[in-house]
N, C-alpha and C positions, 0 to 999 in steps of 0.2 A: 137443734139448729140445722138448717139445710146446708148441704155441702155446696161449695162454690167451685166453679170450673170455667175453663175457656170453652165455649160451645163448639168450636171447630176442632177440638181435640180428636185426632184420628182422621181429620179431613184437611190437614194442612198442606199435603202435597200439591204442588202446582199453584199455590196461593201466595201472593205477596201484596202488601198494602199499596194502594194507589191514592195519590193526592188529587182531589177534585174539589172544585168550588161548589158551594151549595150543599155540602154535607150537613145534615142535621146533627145537633149535639148528641153525644152518647153513642154514636155509631161510627164505624170506619168502613171504607170500601176496600175489597180485596179482589184480586183477579179471579176469573172463572177458569178452572184448569182445562187444558186440552189433553187428549190421550194420544201418546206417541210411543210406539214399541211397547205397549202394555203398561206404560207409566203415566201418571198425571204430571203435567209440566206447566210452567208459567207460559202463557201465549207470547210468542215473540215474532217479529218480522224477520226478513232475510238478513238484516244487519245485526240481529241479536237484541234489538230494542224491544222492551215490553210493549205489546200491541193489544189494546183492549177496545172492544166495541160494546161490552157490557160488563158490569161488576156485580158482586154480591155484597149486600150490606149486612154487617155483623156487629155485635156490641163491641165497643172499644174497651170495656172493662170486664173483669171477671164477674160472673153473675150467679145467682142461685140455681141449683140444678133443676128445680121445677118450682117456679114462683110466678104465676100468671100476673100480668099487670093489673093495678087497681083500675076499676071501671069496666073490666071485662066480665060480662054476665056469665052465669053458669051455662046458659044455652049457647052463647057465643064461643065459650071455651070448648064445649062439646063439638061444635061445628069446626073449630080450628083443628082439633085433634083427630077428627074423623077422616081426614084425607092427608096423605103425605105431601101432596103438591096441589096448589090452587093457582089457576090462571088469574091475572089481575082483574079481568072482567067479572069473575065470580066473587072476588073480594069486594069489588065496588057494589055489586048487586046486594051483597049481604050488609055492608056497613054504610053505603051511600057516601055522604060528605065526610064521614068519620074514617073512611077507608085508609087514607095515607097516615093520619095520626095514629090510628089503631095499629096499623102494620108496624110503624116505628116503635110503638110501645112493646109490641111482641118481639121485635128485633132486640131492643135493649134488655128485655128479660131473658134473652137466650132461647126464645120459643121458635122463631122462624128465621130463615135466611131470605132476605128480600132481593130478588134479582132486578136490576135496573139497567136501562140503556145508558150510554155515555154520549154526551154532546162533545164530539172530538174537536170541533172547531174552537169551542170555548173551554175545553177540558172541564166540563161541568157535569153534574149528575143529571141524567135524563129521566124519562118516565119509567115507572114500575112496569114489569112484565109478568112476574109471577112470584109466588113465595113457596118455600119448601120448609117443612118441619126440620128443625135442627136434629142432629143425631140423638141428643139427649131427650128431646120431647118425643121423637119417633120411637125411641127405645121403650119409653114408658107409656105410650099412648093407650095401648089396650088395657093396661091395669088402671090407669088414671080414668079412662072412660067408664070402666066397671064401677069405680068409686063414685063417679059423678051421676050416673044414670040411676033411675029409681031403685031403691034398696028393697031387698027381700026380707022376709021375717027372719031375724037372726037365729032364733031357736030352731026353726025349721031347717035352715041351712046347716047348722051344726049337727042336727039329728041326721041329716042326709049324709054328711061326711062320716059320722060315726058308723052308719050302716055300711058304708064303703070299706071302713077299716075293720069291720067285724070279721073274725075268723083268721085274720092274718097272723102268722107266727114269725115272719121275717119280712124285710130286714129290721133289725132292732130300732133304728131311729124312727122308722115309720110306725112301728108298733107302739113306741113311746108316745106318739101324738094322740093315740086313742085315750091314754090316761089323762093328758093335759086338757083335751077337749071335754072330757066327761065332767071335770070339776069346774068348768066355766059356769058362772051363775046365770040363771034364766033371765032373759031380757038384756043381757050384756050386748054391747055394740059389736059389730063385725070387725074385730081386730085380731091379729095373731095372738093366740092365748099365752098367758104367762107360763113360762116353763117350756115353751116350744124348743125343740132341738135345732130349729133353723134360725137363720138371721133375717128372716122376712120382716119387713117393716109395714107392708100394706096387706090388707086382707085379700085383695084381688090376686096378688102374687102368691100368697100362701095357699089359697083355695085351689088355684089352677095347678100349682105344683103338687099339692096333695092328691088331687083327683088323678093326675097323670101317674103319680107314684103308686097309687092303689091299683090302677090298671096294669102297670108294669110288673108289680109284685106277683100278679096272678098269671103272668104269661110264662110259657116254658121255652121261649126263644127271645132273641134280641130284636125288638121291633124297630122299624124306621121312625125317624122323628115325626114325619108327617102322619104316618099311620097312628102313632101314639096320640098325636094331637087330635086326630079324628075320633079315636076311641074315647078319649078323656073329655074333650071339649066339644065334640060334634062338628069340627071343622078342620079338615086336613090343611087348610091354608092359614090357620091361626098361627101367629108368630111365636116361636120360642125365644122370648126376650132373654137377654143375659141374666136378668134377675130371676126369671122363672127357671132357667137352666141351673143356676147355682143352687136355688132352694130345692129343686128336684134332686140334685146330686146329694145334697145334705140329707134328704129323706131316704134315699135308696142306698147311700153309702158307697156309691161308685161315681167316678168322674163321668160327666154327661156324655162325652165322646165315646166312652166305653159302654155306656148303658143303652145307647140307641145307635142305629146305623145312620150313615150319611150325616153325621153331626157336623156343623160348621165351627165347632169349638176345637181348634187344633193347636192353639198356642198354650203350652204348659209352662208355668213359672214356679220357682221356689226361691225364697230369699226375702230380704228386707223390703217388702212392698205390701201396702194395704190399699185396696181399691173399694171406694164407696160409690155405689150407683143406685140412686132411687131407693128401691126396697130391698137391696141386698148389700152385703159386705163380704169381700173376699180378702183374707189375710194370708198372703203367700209365705209369711214367716212361721205360721202356726199350722196351716193345713198339711195333712199327711196323705200321700207322699208329695202332692203338689196341688195347684189349682189350675183349672182351665179357663182361659180368657178368650174373648171373641177373636176369630181370625181376621187378618188384614187390618186390625186396629180400628176399622171404620166405626164399629159400634162400641168401641171402648170409650165411653163418655163417663164423666163423673170426677170425683176428687181422688187424687193419688197421693198417698204418703210414701215417700221413697227415701230410704236412708242408706242404700247400698253404696259402696265405694267403687263398684264395677259391675259390668254386665257380661256374663259368659253365655255365648250362643253355641248350642250343641246340635249336631245334625241327627244323631241316632237316639231313639227312645231309650234303649237299654243303657247307653252311656249317660244319658241325662239322669236316669234313675240312680245310677251309681254315684254320680256327682252330687245329687240331692241328698245322699246319705252321709255326706262328709260335712259335719257341722262347722268345721273350720272354714269351709268355703261359703256355705249358705248363711253364715252369720254376717258376712259382709258383702257377698256377691249375689246378684240376682241371676240365677240359672234359668235359661230360656230354651225351650225346644219347640221347633216349628215344623216338624215332619218333612225332612229333606229340603227340597228347594223352597218349600213353603216357609222356611225360616226367614226368608226375605220379607214375608208378610209382617214380621215383627218390627220393621223399620218405623212404622207410624207410632208404635208404642215407645220405641227408644227415643224418637224425636220429641215426644212429649215429656220425657223424663229429664231431670237435671243432667248436665254434661259431665259424664264420668267416663273412665277408661272402658273400652270394649275389647273383649277377647273372643276368639272364635275357634272351635274345635270341630273340624270337618274330617271326613274320610280322606286318607292319603291316596286319592285318585284324581283323575282329571275333572270329574263331576264335582268333587269337593273343592277343588281350586276354582271352578266356575262359580259355585255358590259363594265362596269367599269374595270373589271379584264383584259379583252382583251386590253383595252386602255393602261393601265399601263404596261402590259407586252410588247406590241409593242413599247410603248414610251420609255421604258427602265428607267423610273424614276417614282416617286410617283406623284399622283394628289390628290387634296383635294375634297372630296365629299361635295356637297352643296344641301340642301333640301332633305337629305337622312338619317336623324337621326332616332333613335329608337322611340322617342316620337311622331314624325310625323306619323310613321307607326302605332303606337298604337292608336292614336287619329283620324287619317284620315279615310275618308269613304272607305270601302272595295270595290274593284271591283266586280261587279256582272255579272255573265255569263247568257246566254239566258235561261238555264234550269238547273235543279238540277244535271243532269248527266254531263253536260259540266262543271259546277262549281266544282264538285267533282274531275273530271279529271284534271282541271287546278290547283286546290289546291294540288293534289297529285304530279303533275309534278313540281310545285314550291317547294314543300318540298324536293323532291329528288335533284333538281338542287341546292338549297340553301345548303343542306348538303354537296354536292360535292365541293362547292365553299368556304365555310366558313373559311377554314384554309389558303386560299390564299388571304384573305382580310385584310385591316388594322383593328385595334381594333374596331373602331366605326361602321364599316360596318359588322364586324363579329357578333356583337350583333344583327344587323338587320337580318343577315342571320339565326342566331339561332332562332329568333322569327318567321321568315317565315317557318323554318324547323318544328317548333312546332305547328304553327297554319295554315299555308298555305295562310295567308292573303297577299293581294296585294293592294297597293294604287298607283294610277297613278298620274302624275304630275298635270294635269289640275285642279282637285278639290282642290289642295293645293295652287293655285295662290294667293288667298286672304291672306294666311298665310305667304307664303315665299316671294312673290314679294316685299311687303313693306319694308322688311329688307334685301333684296338680296344685294343691294349695300353696306350696312354696313358689311354684312358677308364677302363679297368679299374683302373689304378693310382691314379686320382683318387678312387675310391670309398673312403670312410673305413673304417678297420679297425673290426671289431666290438669 
């Protein structure tokens, strides 16, 4: 059975439903976000009222992750998937009189987001302007197109992959694929082989990841993501979909962001969360030591099974690793790392999860306070600071810079930033900010591990349930 999802998962910032007359059944209209100060926001006039000149049509109900509407031919589906955005004139040229009904069918199926003008005098739906593939369809487009286009001889394809695997002695998961491919019966369809070490569901995802893994295994350095795509697939612009990234990681035994350079997978999670997306499954409760999910949440589409009682956001990678090793925490809390200020990129993920308590453990410096402030502002609700109290700041080892000049500058900058932030912080962190403003002291997370980690589970359990 296909997973079901809300197609704007990860794209919810700046969107709110709009009531318009003339809306077809099965769709709803939402605002088109505007960008202000680096954030997506609901468009408003000077009086704070929602102000729309156009809307996006999206399905009003949850829909299958990839289930094209009945009546859409194979050729039309290929056309729809071949471009992320289509002007309405192009859609009309393709479908003629069927353009609007077909577009609505694709909206209801979660395939496209249809942008339309608004008749503001009558508060009615206006004419279509363009359509954009939903995140779910865009994420899977390359692999789905590979399945839809003319098939190659299955035995020849498997023989080619076996040749790529020949002579490899490591990594073990990749070597194991040679054994499972060898025993596939001649004439079998192109599907991931029984016994594969991966969670790939489609052949296109499996083959792309396997080719990339074979190239990677023979390199004596860490390649760039685009470089590896060019070597493996012949196209440096080919997209590393989340599914391909996960299956590749399973084959090489290393997290994608560590296996290649300039990877955009920067959110690590560990705890009670299972993510199913198209041709891949990521289980954060079983993966060791964690799993990587797409940054900014924009590409995080699919079905999420979430049973955690809380979410713990952590600024530093080493601290995240240590927390992930405490079963008492990861049994009930989802630990999340987002690379410094990039932890703010986890907000789209958190917004898509059930409403649970949120805790945050940042460095005891002005930058850590700033990240905490950014988190709560974008989250739209409070979070509980952990390992960030005044006593730890007073007693913890102060961060030392390379020389006196750098130390003075860092302390001055921290004082200025703390003074600017203190009135926007909860009382416990306001005291921390005032101490930093007065002293310029900064204490990082890592030296506090021996003090905080032994009591971290207890402190988390003491946070009241939402």
